[in-house]
C-alpha positions in Angstrom: -16.7 -8.1 -4.8 -14.0 -5.5 -4.3 -11.7 -5.1 -1.0 -14.0 -2.8 0.2 -17.3 -4.3 -1.0 -18.2 -3.0 -4.4 -18.6 -5.3 -7.6 -16.1 -4.9 -10.3 -18.4 -4.5 -12.5 -19.4 -1.1 -10.7 -15.9 0.5 -12.2 -17.5 1.5 -15.4 -20.8 3.1 -13.6 -20.9 7.4 -13.8 -21.9 9.7 -11.5 -22.9 12.9 -11.5 -21.2 14.6 -8.7 -20.0 18.2 -7.5 -17.2 18.0 -9.7 -19.1 16.9 -12.8 -19.7 13.7 -14.4 -16.9 11.0 -13.0 -16.8 7.0 -13.0 -16.7 4.8 -10.1 -13.0 4.4 -10.7 -12.3 7.7 -10.7 -14.3 8.4 -7.7 -12.7 5.0 -5.9 -8.7 5.8 -6.8 -8.7 3.6 -9.4 -7.6 6.0 -12.3 -5.4 9.2 -11.7 -3.8 10.5 -8.5 -5.9 13.6 -8.8 -9.3 12.0 -8.9 -8.2 9.7 -5.8 -8.1 12.9 -3.8 -12.0 13.1 -4.4 -12.4 10.4 -2.2 -9.5 9.3 0.0 -8.9 12.7 2.1 -12.5 12.5 3.7 -12.3 8.8 4.7 -8.6 9.6 6.1 -10.3 12.7 8.0 -12.9 10.5 9.2 -10.6 7.9 10.3 -8.2 10.2 12.3 -11.6 11.2 14.2 -12.4 8.0 15.0 -8.9 7.0 16.2 -9.1 10.0 18.2 -11.9 8.6 19.7 -15.0 11.4 18.5 -17.3 8.7 18.5 -16.4 6.6 20.9 -19.1 7.5 23.5 -21.8 7.5 21.1 -23.8 4.1 20.9 -23.6 2.3 17.8 -26.5 3.2 15.9 -27.9 3.2 12.1 -27.7 6.8 12.3 -23.7 6.7 13.1 -23.8 4.3 10.0 -25.4 6.5 7.8 -23.1 9.8 9.3 -20.3 7.7 8.5 -21.1 7.4 5.1 -22.2 11.1 4.5 -19.2 11.9 5.8 -16.6 9.8 2.9 -18.6 11.3 -0.1 -21.1 13.9 1.4 -19.4 16.8 -1.1 -19.2 14.3 -4.0 -22.4 12.7 -4.2 -24.7 14.4 -1.8 -27.4 13.0 -3.3 -26.7 9.4 -1.9 -24.5 10.3 0.9 -25.9 8.7 4.4 -29.0 7.6 2.3 -29.9 3.7 2.1 -30.2 2.5 -1.1 -33.4 2.7 -3.4 -33.1 0.2 -6.2 -32.2 -3.8 -6.4 -28.1 -4.6 -6.6 -26.6 -7.9 -7.3 -22.9 -8.3 -6.0 -21.4 -11.3 -7.9 -23.8 -14.3 -7.5 -25.2 -12.7 -4.3 -28.5 -10.7 -4.3 -29.1 -8.4 -1.1 -32.5 -7.8 0.1 -34.9 -5.5 -1.6 -34.1 -1.8 -1.4 -37.3 -1.0 0.9 -36.2 -3.7 3.8 -33.0 -1.8 4.0 -34.0 0.6 6.7 -35.6 -2.6 9.2 -32.3 -4.6 8.3 -29.9 -1.8 9.3 -31.6 -0.8 12.2 -31.7 -4.5 13.5 -27.9 -4.9 12.1 -27.3 -1.6 14.5 -28.9 -3.2 17.3 -27.1 -6.6 17.2 -23.8 -4.9 16.5 -24.3 -3.0 20.1 -25.5 -5.7 21.8 -22.5 -7.8 20.6 -20.3 -4.8 21.6 -21.6 -4.8 25.3 -20.9 -8.6 25.4 -17.8 -9.0 24.0 -15.5 -9.4 27.2 -13.1 -12.3 25.5 -11.0 -12.5 22.4 -13.2 -15.0 20.8 -16.3 -12.9 21.0 -14.5 -9.5 19.9 -13.3 -11.5 16.6 -16.5 -12.8 15.9 -18.1 -9.6 16.7 -15.6 -8.0 13.8 -16.6 -10.4 11.2 -20.6 -10.2 12.4 -20.2 -6.1 11.8 -18.2 -6.8 8.2 -20.1 -9.6 6.4 -23.6 -8.3 7.8 -22.9 -5.0 6.4 -21.9 -5.8 2.9 -24.6 -9.0 2.8 -27.2 -6.2 3.3 -25.4 -3.5 1.0 -27.5 -1.0 2.4 -26.0 2.1 0.5 -26.2 2.5 -3.5 -22.5 2.9 -3.6 -19.3 2.9 -1.1 -20.4 0.5 1.1 -16.6 -0.9 1.1 -15.9 2.4 2.4 -17.9 3.0 5.3 -17.8 -0.2 6.6 -13.8 0.5 6.6 -15.0 3.5 8.9 -17.2 1.1 10.9 -14.5 -1.4 11.7 -12.3 0.9 12.4 -14.8 2.1 15.3 -15.1 -1.1 16.6 -11.1 -2.2 16.8 -10.9 1.6 18.8 -13.5 0.3 20.7 -12.1 -3.0 21.6 -8.8 -1.5 22.1 -6.8 -3.1 19.0 -4.5 -0.8 17.4 -5.4 0.1 14.0 -5.5 -2.9 11.8 -5.6 -2.5 7.8 -8.8 -3.8 6.7 -8.9 -2.8 3.1 -8.1 -6.0 0.8 -5.9 -5.7 -2.3 -7.2 -7.2 -5.4 -5.2 -10.0 -6.9 -3.7 -11.0 -4.0 -4.3 -14.4 -2.3 -5.8 -12.4 0.4 -8.6 -11.0 -1.9 -9.6 -14.3 -3.0 -9.7 -15.8 0.7 -11.3 -12.6 1.6 -14.1 -12.7 -1.1 -14.8 -16.4 -0.6 -14.7 -15.8 3.2 -17.9 -13.1 2.4 -19.3 -15.6 0.0 -20.0 -18.1 2.9 -20.9 -15.6 4.8 -23.8 -14.9 2.5 -24.7 -18.9 2.7 -25.1 -18.4 6.4 -21.5 -19.5 7.6 -19.5 -17.1 9.6 -16.6 -19.0 10.4 -14.5 -18.4 7.1 -14.7 -14.7 8.1 -13.7 -15.1 11.8 -10.1 -17.1 10.3 -10.0 -14.5 8.0 -10.3 -11.9 11.1 -8.4 -14.3 13.1 -5.2 -14.1 10.1 -5.9 -10.0 9.8 -5.4 -9.4 13.3 -2.0 -11.6 13.3 -0.9 -10.1 10.7 -1.6 -6.5 12.0 -0.4 -6.9 15.7 
């Protein structure tokens, strides 16, 4: 699983886009700088709007999740942008839920996040909220691709709502942090949130 939740093997997949057929690596900024510009500016623009508080008054819903995903890749991949996946996937050893369960799972997920936001009145509960939001989203893997970019936007929105300063949530491949991160996500997939909470504690300590 990559720093944004995508599987390493997906880097060789190809997509029909509005700019022609591109590999995932080209879309996800892993090859050439001019192709990196295909996705990165849209994510950066969305993150700027999040920091400016554009979405602060909106409830956290499954429609907001879909909107963020569409804002990131809608101009390149309109066929899958903001659309729940309609195919089975496997992320490493993890088999996310069947595609037809995703709409219900994401509605429940958004309801749980919204309820946790309302009750997150201590630092411990806020960190648990961030860990749950990230871990459960990647556990469900709701979109065909670019789940990681979407969860990065969602986490940035929560950090803003919780009055945390901006914290970098992307994790660079090949670093000790990346190994710790993927291990924490694997624990989450097996029902243990504590390692991801610990990772968030370290992430916040470094960011602040």
